C-alpha positions as CSV (number, residue, x, y, z in Angstrom):
1,X,-5.5,-21.3,13.8
2,X,-2.6,-19.0,14.1
3,X,-0.9,-19.4,17.5
4,X,-1.4,-15.7,18.3
5,X,-5.1,-15.9,17.7
6,X,-5.4,-18.4,20.5
7,X,-4.2,-15.8,23.0
8,X,-6.6,-14.1,25.2
9,X,-6.5,-10.3,25.2
10,X,-3.7,-9.0,27.4
11,X,-4.6,-7.0,30.5
12,X,-2.7,-4.0,29.2
13,X,-5.1,-1.2,28.8
14,X,-4.9,2.6,28.6
15,X,-7.9,4.9,29.0
16,X,-8.2,8.3,27.4
17,X,-9.0,11.2,29.7
18,X,-11.1,12.5,26.8
19,X,-13.7,10.0,25.9
20,X,-14.6,9.6,22.2
21,X,-18.3,9.6,21.3
22,X,-19.7,6.1,21.0
23,X,-16.6,4.4,22.6
24,X,-15.5,3.2,26.0
25,X,-12.1,4.8,25.5
26,X,-10.4,1.5,26.0
27,X,-7.2,0.3,24.2
28,X,-6.2,-3.4,24.4
29,X,-3.2,-5.3,23.1
30,X,-4.3,-7.9,20.6
31,X,-2.0,-10.2,18.8
32,X,-2.1,-10.2,15.0
33,X,-0.6,-12.3,12.3
34,X,3.1,-11.9,13.3
35,X,2.7,-8.7,15.1
36,X,1.2,-7.1,18.2
37,X,-0.2,-3.6,17.9
38,X,-2.4,-1.5,20.1
39,X,-5.4,0.5,18.9
40,X,-8.9,1.4,19.8
41,X,-11.9,2.2,17.7
42,X,-11.2,5.9,17.3
43,X,-7.6,6.4,18.3
44,X,-4.3,4.5,18.2
45,X,-1.5,3.9,20.7
46,X,1.5,1.8,20.0
47,X,5.1,1.2,21.0
48,X,7.0,2.5,18.0
49,X,10.4,0.8,18.2
50,X,12.0,2.0,21.5
51,X,9.5,4.7,22.4
52,X,5.8,5.0,23.0
53,X,3.8,7.0,20.5
54,X,0.4,8.5,21.2
55,X,-1.9,10.2,18.9
56,X,-3.5,12.5,21.5
57,X,-1.8,14.4,24.4
58,X,-4.7,13.3,26.5
59,X,-3.9,9.6,26.1
60,X,-2.1,7.9,28.9
61,X,1.4,7.0,27.6
62,X,2.6,3.5,28.5
63,X,5.1,1.0,27.3
64,X,3.7,-2.3,26.1
65,X,5.4,-5.6,25.2
66,X,5.6,-5.6,21.4
67,X,6.4,-8.6,19.3
68,X,6.7,-8.2,15.6
69,X,8.3,-9.9,12.6
70,X,12.0,-10.2,13.0
71,X,12.5,-8.7,16.4
72,X,11.3,-8.2,19.9
73,X,11.0,-5.0,21.9
74,X,9.9,-4.9,25.5
75,X,10.0,-2.3,28.2
76,X,11.7,-3.7,31.3
77,X,12.3,-1.2,34.1
78,X,12.1,1.6,31.5
79,X,14.8,0.0,29.3
80,X,14.1,-1.4,25.8
81,X,15.2,-4.9,25.3
82,X,15.9,-6.0,21.7
83,X,16.7,-9.2,20.0
84,X,16.9,-9.6,16.2
85,X,18.0,-13.3,16.2
86,X,18.4,-16.1,18.8
87,X,21.5,-15.8,20.9
88,X,23.2,-17.0,24.0
89,X,22.6,-13.8,25.9
90,X,19.5,-13.0,27.8
91,X,18.3,-10.6,25.1
92,X,18.6,-13.2,22.4
93,X,16.8,-15.8,24.7
94,X,13.9,-13.4,25.3
95,X,13.7,-12.6,21.6
96,X,13.8,-16.3,20.8
97,X,11.1,-17.1,23.3
98,X,8.6,-14.6,22.0
99,X,9.2,-15.6,18.4
100,X,8.5,-19.1,19.5
101,X,5.3,-18.1,21.2
102,X,4.1,-16.3,18.0
103,X,5.4,-18.9,15.7
104,X,2.7,-20.7,13.7
105,X,4.6,-24.0,14.2
106,X,5.1,-24.6,10.5
107,X,1.9,-22.9,9.3
108,X,2.1,-22.4,5.5
109,X,2.6,-18.9,4.0
110,X,2.6,-17.9,0.3
111,X,5.0,-15.0,0.0
112,X,4.6,-12.8,-3.1
113,X,8.2,-12.3,-4.1
114,X,9.0,-9.6,-6.7
115,X,12.8,-10.0,-6.6
116,X,13.2,-6.7,-4.7
117,X,14.7,-6.2,-1.2
118,X,11.3,-5.7,0.6
119,X,9.6,-9.0,-0.4
120,X,12.9,-10.9,0.0
121,X,13.3,-9.7,3.6
122,X,9.7,-10.5,4.3
123,X,10.3,-14.1,3.2
124,X,13.5,-14.3,5.3
125,X,11.8,-13.0,8.4
126,X,8.9,-15.5,8.1
127,X,11.3,-18.3,7.4
128,X,13.3,-17.3,10.5
129,X,10.1,-17.4,12.6
130,X,9.4,-21.0,11.7
131,X,6.7,-20.5,8.9
132,X,6.7,-22.9,6.0
133,X,7.1,-20.4,3.2
134,X,6.3,-20.8,-0.5
135,X,7.8,-18.1,-2.7
136,X,5.7,-17.1,-5.6
137,X,6.6,-14.7,-8.5
138,X,3.7,-13.4,-10.5
139,X,4.6,-13.5,-14.2
140,X,2.6,-10.6,-15.7
141,X,4.0,-10.5,-19.3
142,X,5.1,-6.9,-19.0
143,X,8.5,-7.4,-20.6
144,X,7.8,-8.3,-24.3
145,X,11.5,-8.3,-25.2
146,X,12.1,-11.1,-22.8
147,X,8.8,-13.1,-22.9
148,X,10.5,-15.8,-25.1
149,X,12.7,-16.7,-22.1
150,X,10.1,-19.2,-20.7
151,X,12.7,-21.0,-18.6
152,X,13.8,-19.0,-15.5
153,X,17.3,-19.8,-14.3
154,X,18.7,-18.9,-10.9
155,X,21.0,-15.9,-11.2
156,X,24.4,-15.5,-9.7
157,X,24.9,-13.4,-6.6
158,X,26.6,-10.8,-8.8
159,X,23.7,-10.7,-11.2
160,X,21.2,-10.5,-8.3
161,X,22.9,-7.4,-6.9
162,X,23.1,-5.7,-10.2
163,X,20.5,-2.9,-10.8
164,X,18.1,-4.4,-13.2
165,X,15.1,-3.0,-15.0
166,X,13.4,-1.1,-12.1
167,X,9.9,-2.6,-12.4
168,X,8.8,-5.4,-10.3
169,X,7.9,-8.2,-12.7
170,X,10.6,-8.6,-15.3
171,X,12.4,-11.8,-16.2
172,X,15.5,-10.5,-14.3
173,X,13.3,-9.8,-11.3
174,X,12.0,-13.4,-11.4
175,X,15.5,-14.7,-11.5
176,X,16.4,-12.6,-8.5
177,X,13.4,-13.9,-6.6
178,X,14.2,-17.5,-7.4
179,X,17.8,-17.0,-6.3
180,X,16.7,-15.5,-3.0
181,X,14.3,-18.4,-2.5
182,X,17.1,-20.8,-3.1
183,X,19.3,-19.1,-0.5
184,X,16.5,-19.2,2.0
185,X,15.7,-22.9,1.2
186,X,12.1,-22.3,0.4
187,X,10.0,-23.6,-2.4
188,X,9.5,-21.2,-5.3
189,X,7.0,-21.0,-8.2
190,X,6.4,-18.6,-11.0
191,X,2.7,-18.2,-11.7
192,X,1.5,-17.0,-15.1
193,X,-0.9,-14.2,-14.5
194,X,-0.4,-12.6,-17.9
195,X,-4.0,-13.0,-19.0
196,X,-5.4,-11.5,-15.8
197,X,-2.9,-8.7,-15.9
198,X,-4.0,-7.8,-19.4
199,X,-7.2,-6.6,-17.8
200,X,-5.4,-4.2,-15.6
201,X,-3.5,-2.8,-18.6
202,X,-6.8,-2.4,-20.4
203,X,-8.2,-0.6,-17.4
204,X,-5.2,1.7,-17.4
205,X,-5.6,2.6,-21.1
206,X,-9.4,3.0,-20.7
207,X,-9.1,5.4,-17.8
208,X,-6.7,7.7,-19.6
209,X,-8.9,7.7,-22.7
210,X,-11.8,8.7,-20.4
211,X,-9.8,11.7,-19.1
212,X,-9.1,10.1,-15.7
213,X,-5.8,9.2,-14.0
214,X,-5.7,5.5,-13.1
215,X,-3.9,3.7,-10.2
216,X,-3.0,0.2,-11.5
217,X,-1.0,-0.7,-8.3
218,X,-4.2,-0.6,-6.2
219,X,-6.0,-2.7,-8.8
220,X,-3.2,-5.2,-8.9
221,X,-3.3,-5.6,-5.1
222,X,-7.1,-6.0,-5.2
223,X,-7.4,-8.4,-8.2
224,X,-4.1,-10.3,-8.2
225,X,-2.0,-10.2,-4.9
226,X,-5.0,-10.5,-2.6
227,X,-7.4,-11.9,-5.2
228,X,-6.1,-14.6,-7.5
229,X,-2.9,-15.2,-5.5
230,X,-5.0,-15.6,-2.4
231,X,-7.1,-18.2,-4.1
232,X,-4.0,-20.0,-5.2
233,X,-2.8,-19.9,-1.6
234,X,-6.0,-21.6,-0.4
235,X,-5.7,-24.2,-3.2
236,X,-2.3,-25.2,-1.9
237,X,-3.4,-25.3,1.7
238,X,-1.6,-22.1,2.8
239,X,-2.8,-20.3,5.9
240,X,-1.6,-16.8,5.0
241,X,-0.5,-14.6,2.1
242,X,2.4,-12.2,2.8
243,X,3.8,-9.3,0.8
244,X,6.6,-6.8,1.2
245,X,4.3,-3.8,1.6
246,X,5.1,-1.1,4.2
247,X,2.0,-1.4,6.3
248,X,0.9,-3.3,9.4
249,X,-1.7,-5.8,10.5
250,X,-3.4,-5.5,13.9
251,X,-6.7,-6.3,15.7
252,X,-9.3,-3.9,17.1
253,X,-11.0,-4.2,20.4
254,X,-13.6,-6.6,18.9
255,X,-10.8,-8.9,17.6
256,X,-11.3,-7.9,14.0
257,X,-8.3,-7.7,11.7
258,X,-7.3,-4.2,10.5
259,X,-4.7,-2.7,8.2
260,X,-2.6,0.1,9.7
261,X,-0.1,2.6,8.4
262,X,3.5,1.6,8.5
263,X,5.6,2.6,11.5
264,X,7.7,4.6,9.0
265,X,5.1,7.0,7.6
266,X,7.6,8.2,4.9
267,X,7.4,4.7,3.4
268,X,3.7,3.9,4.2
269,X,2.0,1.9,1.5
270,X,-1.3,1.2,3.2
271,X,-3.0,3.5,0.7
272,X,-2.6,1.0,-2.1
273,X,-4.1,-1.8,0.1
274,X,-7.5,-0.2,0.6
275,X,-9.0,-2.5,-2.0
276,X,-8.1,-5.7,-0.3
277,X,-11.2,-7.9,0.0
278,X,-12.3,-7.7,3.7
279,X,-12.5,-11.4,4.1
280,X,-8.8,-11.7,3.2
281,X,-7.6,-9.6,6.1
282,X,-7.3,-12.4,8.6
283,X,-5.1,-14.3,6.1
284,X,-2.8,-11.3,5.4
285,X,0.7,-10.8,6.6
286,X,2.9,-7.7,6.3
287,X,6.2,-8.6,7.9
288,X,8.2,-5.4,7.3
289,X,5.7,-2.8,8.3
290,X,7.4,-2.2,11.6
291,X,10.7,-1.2,10.1
292,X,12.2,1.8,8.2
293,X,13.6,1.1,4.8
294,X,17.2,1.5,6.0
295,X,16.7,-1.3,8.5
296,X,15.1,-3.6,5.9
297,X,18.2,-3.1,3.8
298,X,20.4,-3.8,6.8
299,X,18.5,-7.0,7.5
300,X,18.9,-8.1,3.9
301,X,22.7,-7.8,4.4
302,X,22.6,-9.7,7.6
303,X,20.6,-12.5,5.9
304,X,23.1,-12.5,3.1
305,X,20.7,-11.5,0.4
306,X,22.4,-10.1,-2.7
307,X,19.5,-7.8,-3.5
308,X,20.2,-5.7,-0.3
309,X,21.2,-2.7,-2.5
310,X,18.9,-3.3,-5.5
311,X,17.2,0.0,-6.4
312,X,13.5,0.4,-5.7
313,X,11.1,0.3,-8.5
314,X,10.2,3.9,-9.5
315,X,7.6,3.4,-12.1
316,X,4.6,1.3,-13.1
317,X,5.9,-2.1,-14.0
318,X,4.3,-2.3,-17.5
319,X,5.4,1.2,-18.4
320,X,9.2,0.9,-17.6
321,X,10.1,4.1,-19.5
322,X,7.4,6.1,-17.8
323,X,5.9,7.1,-21.2
324,X,2.2,6.4,-20.4
325,X,1.1,8.3,-23.6
326,X,3.1,5.9,-25.8
327,X,1.4,2.9,-24.3
328,X,-2.1,4.4,-24.6
329,X,-1.5,5.4,-28.2
330,X,0.0,2.0,-29.1
331,X,-3.0,0.1,-27.7
332,X,-5.8,2.5,-28.8
333,X,-4.5,4.7,-31.6
334,X,-8.0,5.7,-32.7
335,X,-8.6,7.4,-29.3
336,X,-5.7,9.8,-29.6
337,X,-6.5,12.9,-31.5
338,X,-5.5,16.6,-31.5
339,X,-7.7,19.0,-29.6
340,X,-7.9,22.5,-28.0
341,X,-6.3,23.8,-24.8
342,X,-8.5,26.5,-23.2
343,X,-7.8,28.9,-20.4
344,X,-9.9,29.7,-17.3
345,X,-12.4,31.7,-19.3
346,X,-12.8,29.1,-22.1
347,X,-10.6,30.9,-24.6
348,X,-8.6,28.7,-26.9
349,X,-4.9,29.3,-26.1
350,X,-3.2,26.3,-27.8
351,X,-3.7,22.8,-29.1
352,X,-2.5,19.3,-28.0
353,X,-1.8,16.0,-29.6
354,X,-4.1,14.1,-27.4
355,X,-5.7,14.7,-24.0
356,X,-4.0,11.5,-22.8
357,X,-0.8,13.5,-22.5
358,X,-2.2,15.3,-19.4
359,X,-3.2,14.6,-15.8
360,X,-5.0,16.9,-13.4
361,X,-2.6,19.3,-11.6
362,X,0.1,18.9,-14.2
363,X,2.4,21.9,-14.6
364,X,5.3,20.8,-16.7
365,X,5.1,20.3,-20.4
366,X,1.7,21.9,-20.7
367,X,2.8,23.5,-24.0
368,X,1.3,26.9,-23.4
369,X,2.9,30.1,-21.9
370,X,0.5,32.7,-20.4
371,X,3.0,34.8,-18.5
372,X,2.1,33.1,-15.1
373,X,2.3,29.5,-13.8
374,X,-0.5,27.4,-15.3
375,X,-1.7,24.0,-14.4
376,X,-4.1,21.5,-16.0
377,X,-7.3,22.1,-14.1
378,X,-9.7,19.8,-16.0
379,X,-9.8,17.3,-18.8
380,X,-13.0,16.8,-20.8
381,X,-12.6,13.6,-22.8
382,X,-15.8,13.7,-24.8
383,X,-14.8,17.1,-26.3
384,X,-11.1,16.3,-26.2
385,X,-10.5,19.6,-24.4
386,X,-7.8,20.4,-21.8
387,X,-8.4,23.4,-19.5
388,X,-5.5,25.2,-17.9
389,X,-5.4,27.9,-15.2
390,X,-3.8,29.2,-12.0
391,X,-3.3,26.9,-9.0
392,X,-6.3,28.4,-7.3
393,X,-8.5,26.7,-9.9
394,X,-7.3,23.3,-8.5
395,X,-8.4,24.0,-4.9
396,X,-11.4,21.9,-3.9
397,X,-13.1,20.5,-0.8
398,X,-15.6,17.8,-1.6
399,X,-15.6,14.7,-3.7
400,X,-17.8,11.7,-4.5
401,X,-16.3,8.3,-4.7
402,X,-17.7,5.0,-6.0
403,X,-16.7,1.3,-5.7
404,X,-16.4,1.6,-2.0
405,X,-14.3,-0.9,-0.1
406,X,-14.8,-0.4,3.7
407,X,-12.6,-2.6,5.9
408,X,-13.8,-1.3,9.3
409,X,-17.3,-1.3,10.6
410,X,-19.3,0.9,8.2
411,X,-20.4,4.1,9.8
412,X,-24.1,5.0,9.7
413,X,-23.4,8.7,10.1
414,X,-20.7,11.2,9.0
415,X,-17.3,10.6,10.8
416,X,-14.3,12.8,11.1
417,X,-11.2,11.2,9.8
418,X,-8.0,11.7,7.8
419,X,-8.2,11.2,4.1
420,X,-5.6,10.7,1.3
421,X,-6.4,11.4,-2.4
422,X,-3.1,10.1,-3.8
423,X,-0.3,7.8,-2.7
424,X,2.4,10.4,-2.2
425,X,0.5,13.1,-0.3
426,X,-0.1,13.2,3.5
427,X,-3.6,12.6,4.8
428,X,-5.7,15.6,5.5
429,X,-8.5,16.2,8.0
430,X,-11.9,15.5,6.5
431,X,-15.5,14.3,7.1
432,X,-16.5,11.0,5.4
433,X,-20.1,9.9,4.9
434,X,-21.4,6.8,3.1
435,X,-24.2,8.5,1.3
436,X,-25.5,5.5,-0.8
437,X,-25.2,1.8,-1.4
438,X,-21.9,2.4,-3.2
439,X,-21.2,6.1,-2.7
440,X,-18.8,7.9,-0.4
441,X,-18.8,11.6,0.1
442,X,-15.6,13.1,1.6
443,X,-15.4,16.8,2.6
444,X,-12.1,18.2,3.6
445,X,-11.7,20.7,6.4
446,X,-9.5,22.9,4.2
447,X,-9.4,23.1,0.3
448,X,-6.8,20.8,-1.2
449,X,-5.3,20.8,-4.7
450,X,-6.0,18.5,-7.6
451,X,-8.6,16.0,-6.4
452,X,-8.2,13.7,-9.4
453,X,-11.0,11.4,-10.8
454,X,-9.6,7.9,-11.2
455,X,-7.5,8.0,-8.1
456,X,-8.5,6.5,-4.8
457,X,-9.6,8.3,-1.7
458,X,-8.6,6.4,1.4
459,X,-9.8,7.2,5.0
460,X,-8.0,6.6,8.2
461,X,-8.8,6.8,11.9
462,X,-5.3,7.7,13.2
463,X,-3.2,4.8,12.2
464,X,-6.0,2.5,11.2
465,X,-7.2,2.2,7.6
466,X,-11.0,2.5,7.6
467,X,-11.7,2.1,3.9
468,X,-12.0,4.1,0.7
469,X,-13.3,4.3,-2.8
470,X,-12.5,5.5,-6.3
471,X,-12.9,9.2,-6.9
472,X,-15.7,9.7,-9.4
473,X,-16.0,13.5,-9.5
474,X,-15.7,16.7,-7.5
475,X,-18.8,18.5,-6.3
476,X,-18.4,21.7,-8.5
477,X,-20.2,24.0,-6.1
478,X,-17.6,23.4,-3.5
479,X,-14.7,24.5,-5.6
480,X,-12.7,27.4,-4.1
481,X,-12.2,30.1,-6.7
């Protein structure tokens, strides 16, 4: 197995002055796949770059030796020691030693390479650490104008650095990924996932037609990156699958692998990973989760990667113009019909060209002026009715989620946690309770706006991702008028 997994738990422990119910209050350093992190069952403590971070003022702060992909940080007499690459000086030697200790000695890793800077740096870091990397680009068939170009050719450095279509799966992106793989000297393959990805596009269209707001990125991670791609990795004898997501991998006190939030919370992408099959966690690597975006770009420059300044993708890859309605109408024209827009009291105040134009909480381009700010507060697909009202109508506390994927030990009673209802909002204090075989109830401490059916609710214990589910509906009686 992975070299780190053969280590015994380090004797570095911290005990909380305030014991958590049902725990011993112990925190142990456990190595993970390419990273060491520290967290307990109900709280988290870790060395974040050059400083210790603690989630509770009652936790005893300490510095711990931390080894992570691409660098080494260690507290020695209160001074951080850093080494990004092997060197002749003592810092470089220490960094080299610890990278050697954690090296998998040629273990094979399939790296999902999208042609962007994040996955490119992930591959470079793993290659530097001694892993045998196989770069894989998933051809999803999202770029119809270029699908005839079946033969991918390595692009020039100038082309690689040029801002291309800002999705993650175009032909130009594939050429960038191939070029980076060539620079790194790793094998590269383009896998045709077009048929499988068609199911995700169908899901996207179906959800909009049902008056819900889909999240295809979570589904893609679940079904493709850590589904079909993971099966491909096993077929070629790979030990791990790595991606360029901003999240981290660690182990809990029982030695179980867990997903954690990125060190840079502003870039954290753990939300979109809640659907990863639990049995894939031990084979999962997230090399850039310890770094801020600026440092990832700086590393790309140091590695000589021409994609170091390539723009981030800003939209869903199969909707490059961000015109979701056009895609839905093109694929299901019979489902798009005019209908009424009603106000808070049910009075018709306008009409629309199709409820698929709208999402819950939308304020712009509603098409109706009532003399005060109005938002889309509900979408009733069977009657093709869009309801609008003041922001207060969006405030809610309780939701029911289905299709649960719980990555930690399933709780048998309600637990207090942090919960997110969409990717780009911060987590909020809530109580989560698994109330059925496949049902999760989440009640927020304070009302929050626009709990949206079709999106995911993801629960955290501090930094640790516990699990989540797909929002089915809001409990109406708990709406705040």
